[in-house]
C-alpha positions as CSV (number, residue, x, y, z in Angstrom):
1,X,28.3,1.6,-1.8
2,X,27.6,-2.1,-1.7
3,X,26.5,-4.1,1.4
4,X,26.0,-1.2,3.9
5,X,24.0,0.8,1.4
6,X,21.9,-2.1,0.4
7,X,21.2,-3.0,4.0
8,X,20.1,0.6,4.6
9,X,17.8,0.4,1.6
10,X,16.2,-2.8,2.7
11,X,15.7,-1.4,6.2
12,X,14.0,1.6,4.7
13,X,11.8,-0.6,2.5
14,X,10.8,-2.9,5.3
15,X,10.2,0.1,7.6
16,X,7.9,1.7,5.1
17,X,6.0,-1.5,4.5
18,X,5.8,-2.2,8.2
19,X,4.2,1.1,9.0
20,X,1.8,0.7,6.1
21,X,0.7,-2.7,7.5
22,X,0.3,-1.3,11.0
23,X,-1.9,1.6,9.7
24,X,-3.8,-0.9,7.5
25,X,-4.6,-2.8,10.7
26,X,-5.8,0.3,12.4
27,X,-7.9,1.5,9.5
28,X,-9.6,-1.9,9.0
29,X,-10.4,-2.0,12.7
30,X,-11.9,1.5,12.5
31,X,-13.9,0.6,9.4
32,X,-15.3,-2.4,11.1
33,X,-17.1,0.0,13.5
34,X,-19.0,1.5,10.6
35,X,-19.8,-1.8,8.8
36,X,-23.5,-2.0,8.1
37,X,-23.9,-5.7,9.1
38,X,-22.4,-8.1,11.6
39,X,-21.0,-10.2,8.8
40,X,-19.2,-7.2,7.4
41,X,-17.8,-6.4,10.8
42,X,-16.5,-9.9,11.2
43,X,-14.9,-9.9,7.8
44,X,-13.1,-6.6,8.4
45,X,-11.9,-7.8,11.8
46,X,-10.4,-10.9,10.3
47,X,-8.6,-8.8,7.6
48,X,-7.3,-6.5,10.3
49,X,-5.8,-9.4,12.2
50,X,-4.1,-10.6,9.0
51,X,-2.6,-7.2,8.5
52,X,-1.2,-7.1,12.0
53,X,0.3,-10.5,11.5
54,X,2.1,-9.2,8.4
55,X,3.4,-6.3,10.5
56,X,4.7,-8.7,13.0
57,X,6.7,-10.6,10.3
58,X,8.3,-7.4,9.1
59,X,9.1,-6.2,12.6
60,X,10.8,-9.6,13.3
61,X,12.9,-9.3,10.1
62,X,14.0,-5.7,10.9
63,X,15.2,-7.0,14.3
64,X,17.2,-9.7,12.6
65,X,18.8,-7.0,10.5
66,X,19.8,-5.3,13.7
67,X,17.3,-2.4,13.3
68,X,14.9,-1.1,15.8
69,X,11.5,-1.5,14.1
70,X,10.1,1.8,15.5
71,X,13.2,3.7,14.2
72,X,12.9,2.1,10.8
73,X,9.2,3.1,10.5
74,X,9.6,6.6,11.8
75,X,10.9,8.3,8.6
76,X,7.7,7.2,6.8
77,X,5.1,8.2,9.4
78,X,4.7,11.8,8.2
79,X,4.0,10.9,4.6
80,X,1.6,8.1,5.5
81,X,-0.2,10.3,8.1
82,X,-0.4,13.1,5.6
83,X,-2.0,10.8,3.0
84,X,-4.6,9.6,5.5
85,X,-5.4,13.1,6.7
86,X,-6.0,14.3,3.2
87,X,-8.0,11.2,2.2
88,X,-10.2,10.7,5.3
89,X,-13.4,9.0,4.0
90,X,-16.8,10.5,4.8
91,X,-18.5,7.1,4.9
92,X,-18.5,3.4,4.5
93,X,-18.2,3.3,0.6
94,X,-15.5,5.9,0.5
95,X,-13.5,3.9,3.1
96,X,-13.8,0.7,0.9
97,X,-12.7,2.6,-2.2
98,X,-9.8,4.2,-0.4
99,X,-8.5,0.9,1.0
100,X,-8.9,-0.9,-2.4
101,X,-7.4,1.8,-4.5
102,X,-4.8,3.1,-2.1
103,X,-3.6,-0.3,-0.9
104,X,-3.7,-1.6,-4.4
105,X,-1.3,0.9,-5.8
106,X,1.0,0.5,-2.8
107,X,1.0,-3.3,-3.3
108,X,1.8,-2.9,-7.0
109,X,4.7,-0.6,-6.2
110,X,6.2,-2.9,-3.6
111,X,5.9,-5.9,-5.9
112,X,7.8,-4.0,-8.6
113,X,10.5,-3.1,-6.1
114,X,10.8,-6.7,-4.9
115,X,12.4,-7.6,-8.2
116,X,15.5,-5.8,-7.1
117,X,15.8,-7.5,-3.7
118,X,17.7,-10.6,-2.5
119,X,15.7,-13.8,-2.5
120,X,15.0,-13.9,1.2
121,X,13.8,-10.3,1.4
122,X,11.8,-10.7,-1.8
123,X,10.0,-13.7,-0.4
124,X,9.1,-11.9,2.8
125,X,7.8,-8.8,0.9
126,X,5.7,-10.9,-1.4
127,X,4.3,-12.9,1.6
128,X,3.1,-9.8,3.4
129,X,1.6,-8.4,0.3
130,X,-0.7,-11.3,-0.1
131,X,-4.4,-10.2,-0.3
132,X,-6.2,-10.7,3.0
133,X,-9.5,-10.9,1.1
134,X,-10.2,-7.1,1.2
135,X,-10.1,-6.7,-2.6
136,X,-12.9,-9.1,-3.3
137,X,-14.8,-7.7,-0.3
138,X,-14.5,-4.1,-1.5
139,X,-15.4,-4.9,-5.1
140,X,-18.5,-6.8,-4.0
141,X,-19.8,-4.2,-1.7
142,X,-19.1,-1.2,-3.9
143,X,-20.6,-2.8,-7.0
144,X,-23.7,-3.7,-5.1
145,X,-24.0,-0.2,-3.8
146,X,-23.7,1.3,-7.3
147,X,-26.3,-1.1,-8.6
148,X,-28.7,0.0,-5.9
149,X,-27.9,3.7,-6.4
150,X,-26.2,4.4,-9.7
151,X,-25.7,8.1,-8.9
152,X,-23.0,7.2,-6.5
153,X,-20.7,6.0,-9.3
154,X,-19.6,9.6,-10.3
155,X,-18.8,10.6,-6.8
156,X,-16.8,7.5,-6.0
157,X,-14.9,7.7,-9.3
158,X,-13.8,11.2,-8.3
159,X,-12.8,9.9,-4.9
160,X,-10.7,7.1,-6.5
161,X,-8.8,9.6,-8.6
162,X,-8.1,11.8,-5.5
163,X,-6.8,8.7,-3.7
164,X,-4.4,7.7,-6.4
165,X,-3.2,11.3,-6.9
166,X,-2.4,11.7,-3.1
167,X,-0.8,8.2,-3.0
168,X,1.6,9.0,-5.8
169,X,2.4,12.5,-4.4
170,X,3.4,11.0,-1.0
171,X,5.4,8.2,-2.7
172,X,7.4,10.8,-4.6
173,X,8.0,12.7,-1.3
174,X,9.4,9.6,0.3
175,X,11.6,8.8,-2.6
176,X,13.0,12.3,-2.6
177,X,13.8,12.1,1.1
178,X,15.3,8.6,1.4
179,X,18.4,8.4,-0.8
180,X,19.1,4.7,-0.1
181,X,15.6,3.7,-1.1
182,X,15.7,5.8,-4.2
183,X,19.1,4.3,-5.1
184,X,17.7,0.8,-4.8
185,X,15.0,1.6,-7.3
186,X,17.2,3.2,-9.9
187,X,20.2,0.9,-9.7
188,X,22.4,2.8,-7.4
189,X,22.8,0.1,-4.8
190,X,25.1,-2.7,-6.1
191,X,23.5,-2.3,-9.5
192,X,20.4,-4.1,-8.2
193,X,17.9,-1.6,-9.4
194,X,16.3,-0.7,-12.8
195,X,17.5,2.0,-15.1
196,X,15.5,5.2,-15.5
197,X,13.7,4.0,-18.6
198,X,12.5,0.9,-16.7
199,X,11.3,3.2,-13.8
200,X,9.2,5.0,-16.3
201,X,7.7,1.8,-17.6
202,X,7.1,0.7,-14.0
203,X,5.0,3.8,-13.3
204,X,3.1,3.2,-16.5
205,X,2.3,-0.3,-15.3
206,X,1.1,1.1,-11.9
207,X,-1.3,3.5,-13.8
208,X,-2.6,0.6,-16.0
209,X,-3.2,-1.5,-12.9
210,X,-5.1,1.4,-11.3
211,X,-7.3,1.7,-14.3
212,X,-8.2,-2.0,-14.2
213,X,-8.8,-1.7,-10.5
214,X,-11.3,1.1,-10.9
215,X,-13.0,-0.8,-13.7
216,X,-13.4,-3.8,-11.3
217,X,-15.3,-1.5,-8.9
218,X,-17.5,-0.3,-11.8
219,X,-15.9,3.1,-11.8
220,X,-14.1,5.2,-14.4
221,X,-10.4,5.9,-13.8
């Protein structure tokens, strides 16, 4: 269960990340259409381009590994599409909170997993997880909106909790369905992964980071 299993796990990981980047590109492009100002439209368009460039890097690495990028992404489309269907925002602010909270917890997870990867793959994963500027953009716009209309804070806080709940639910679904990816996380592939106790600590860190992220928005977790 060494090299072949590890390669399968890496292809799964890069496939999941690639589809996430592709959908992030699509979502940012769609959000730009609802942006209230030209400056906001331009900012989101630039972020969308950056996400697509990240996707292109992942697709190229998958091809180097001998995988067809579309095939590598396909097992993760159902979970990601289900997440987006269940968390369709009703407006501009909900879209910003969704992207900030949902992308944030996904980024935290991939960064945690990157600790169990070979150096080359880890460097790629960390490169495509670099913030495109969306975090600061979302925090600025949401905090300004809450300052202008404080009553929105309660509604957006509930929305943030729904986002993280759905994200964790779909992540558990993927882990249950993809044995190689799950094995990488818990040490089943060439002993690269963490033990079960460390996995528990990892999810505690994800929760703590989510709480800090909500606080940055001016919302309760």
